[in-house]
N, C-alpha and C positions, 0 to 999 in steps of 0.2 A: 504493500500500500504506500502510495506516495504521500509525502508530508509537505505542508507549506513551511516556508521559512519564518512566517509571522505567527507568533503565538504568545500566550501569557499563562502563567501558573503561579499559585500562591499556597503556602502551607504555614501553619502556626502550631507549635506544640511546646509544652513545658517539660523539660527534661533535666533531671538532677538540679533542681532549684533555679533553672534559667528558662525564661520565656523567650523562645526563639521563633522569629518570623523570617521567612525567605520568600522573595518575589523574583520571578524569572520572566523576562520579556525579550522578544527578539524581532528584528526586521531583516529585510533582504540584504545580503552581502555576498560578494563573490566567493569569499573564503570564510572560515570560522574565526570570529573575533570576539573573544569572551572577556568582559571586564567585570570585576567584583568590587562592590562597595560595601564595606563592613567596618565595625569598630576596630580601631587600631590594636586593641588588646588581643584580638583574635586573628590577626593577620597571618599567624603561623599556619592557619588552616586553608589559606588561599590556594595552594597547589593541589591539595586534595579535592577542593571544590571544583577547580577547573578541570581536573582529570575526570571527575564524575560527569560534568557537563559534556565532555567529549564523547561519552558513551551514548548520549542522547541526540547530539547534533553534530553534523559534519560541515554545515555551511550556515551563514547568517551572522548578524551582529547581535550577540547575546549580552544582555545586561542583567547582572545579579545584584540584588539588594538584600543584605543580611542585617537584622537588628537583634540585639541580645540584651535582655533586662534580667538582672539578678533578683530572685525572689526571697533569698534568705541571707542570714549573716554568717553562714558557715565559711564564707570566703575570707573572714578575718580571724586572726589569732592574737590573743593577749599573752605575752610571755614575760617572765620575771628574770631580771638580771641578777641571779643569785650571788655571784661574787661581789657585785657592787652592793647589794642589800646587806650582806654579811659585813662588809667594810663599814657601812653606815652604822650597823649595830655595834661593832667594836668601837667605833669612834664615839658613839653616844655613851657607851659604858665608861669609856675612858674619861669623857667629860664629867660623868657623875663622880668618878673617883677624884678627879682634880678639883671639882667644886665643893666636895664635901656634902654631907647630908643636909646641912642647913641651907645650902644654896639651890641644889637640884634634888627634887624629891619625886617619888613615884616611878612607875614603869612607862615605857613607850609601847604603842600598839602598832598592829600591821597597817592601820589606816594612816598612822603617822609616817611610816616608811613609804607608803604608796605615794605620798605627796612629794617625796624627795625626787630630785631630777634623775631621769633615766632608769629608775627602778623598774617601772612598768613600761612596756612598749607594745604598740598595736601594729601588727604587720599583716599583709595579705598572705593567706594560706598558700602553700605550694600546690599548684594545680596540675592535674593529670592532663597534659596536652593532648595525648592520644584519645582519651575519653571525651574531651570537649570536642575535638575534631570529629569523632564518630557521631556525637549528638548533632552537630551542625549538618553533617552529611546525611543523617537519617531524615531530618526535616527537609533538607534539599531534595532528597529522593521523592518525597511526596509532592513537592512543588514541581519537580520535573515530570512526574507522571501526569499531573493535571495539564502541564504545559504541552506534553506530547499528545494528549488526548485532543486538545484544541487544534493542534497542528494537523492531526490526522483527519479531524472533521473538515477543516478547511481544505486539506489535500483531496478529500473525496469530492468536494464541490468543484475544485479545479479540474480534476480528472473527468468529471461528468461534462463540464463545459467544453474541455478540449475534445472529448470524444464526440460531442455533437458537431463540433466544427470539422473534425476529421471526416464525418459522414458527408458534410456539405462539400468538402474538397473532393472526396471520392465521386460524388455526383457530378461536380463540375469537370473532373477529369474524364468521366465517361462521356459527357457532352462534347468535350473537345475531341475525343477519339472518334465519336460518331460523325462529327462535323468535318473533320479533316479530309477524309476521302471525297466528301461532297464538293469541297472546294476545288479539288483537282478536276472532277467532272465538269464543274461549272466553268473553270478556266479553259478546258478543252472546247466547250461549246462556244464560249466568247471568242476564243482564238479562231475557230472555224468560221464564225459569223463575220468577223473582221476581214479575214482573208477572202471570204466569198464576196464581201462588199467591195474590197479593193480590186480583186482580180476579175470579178464579174464573170465574163464568158470564158476566161482562161481556166483550164483544168486545175483543181487544187491537189497539191501533193499530200496525200493522206499520210505518207510516211513522215513527212516533215511535221505534220500536226502531232503525230504520236510522239516524235522525238521531243518537240517543245513541251508537250504535256508531261513527258517523263522527267525532263529537266526540272520543270516546275514542281512536280510531285516530290522529287528528291530534295528540293530546297525547302519545301514546307512540311516535310515529313516530321512528325513529332512522336513517332512510336517509341523511340529510345527514351525520350524524356518522360512520357507517360508511364512507361514500364518502371523507370527509376522512381517516379513519384509514388506509384503504388507500393513499391518496395519500401520506401521511406515511411509511408503511412502504416504499413504493417509493423515495422520496427517501433514506431511511435506507440502503437497500441500495446505491443509487448512490454515496452518500458513502463507504460502507465499502470500495468498490472504487476510490476516488479515490487519486491519488498525492500529494495535497497535504494539509497540516494541516486537519482538519475538526472538531476537538473542539468548538469553539464552536457550529458549525452543528448538530452532533449534539445538543448540550445543548439548543438551542432547539427542535429537532424533538421531543425527549423531552417537553418542557413542553407542546407542542401535543398529543401523544398522550395525555398525562395529562388535559388539558382535555377532549378528546373523550370519554374514558372516564368522567370525572366527569359529563358531560352525559347520557350514556347511562344511567348509574346513577340519576341524579335523575329521569329520565323514566319509567323502567320500574319497576313494582311487582311484576312477575313474579319468583317465587323463583328459577327456573332462570336467568333472565337476570341477576339480582342476583349469583348465584354465579359466573357466567361473567365478570361485570364485576370482581368481587373478584380472580379469578385473573388477569384481564387487567391490572389495576392492579399486581398483585404482580410480573408479568413486566416491566412498564414500569419499576417501581422498581429491579429488578435490572439492567436495561439502563442506567438512569440512573447507578447506582453504577459500572458498568464504563466508561461514557463519561467519568467524571471522571478516568480514567487515560489518556485518549487525547489526543495532541497536537492 
């Protein structure tokens, strides 16, 4: 099934105390161009995220937006500087001894020590980077599934539209094939009428008429072009049913279709064939525009 390069997906989940939201959106691009916008504290997971995106997309300008909000206080740790606390205790006891019982009385408490500089420190807990990266990628996976589903839906619509236009091109090709031999017969009749008018009573060389008609038929013959057209149309239908990215191949075949149509138009001077070729080229151009959206 073909996929559009345009899509959107979103997922949100709370994992291990973090509220994680991931949004994926993409537009057309010749190659895969993935950009990730996320909090700087989680930038270590960027490579894993891009690698995961590559499993879902091969072309397109893909923008990823990741937001993370902490739901708990487990990320902070309060620690005691025990050597420093003991030094404070020793110093305070020494002051008691120096001052005598009349000057410094009573005991000191833990709350007294906690107020002293650098005894307590609040630090961020050491994080398991692999676990965090796995959480981000798990939410990303859900967003990518929604993103892919939208691209597949759009891809089906593109394939249906292109299929209808291929039917029109096949009909126009058949009309050209049917009309082409008639132009040769009409040319032969016109040539005979002109020669009869010019020569009047003089005998007409039937062999010369046949030779001229044969030369004209060779000049306007489009059999090779229509055969190649039908071959390209068959390949296009096969690619539309393929389950792999086919955008570049489709683009190449559209160029080939256009080349054959131009050749037919340059060979034929018949008004009806010229009109059919104009319609044929218009359908090819519409398909080309649609193909630009296919991965």
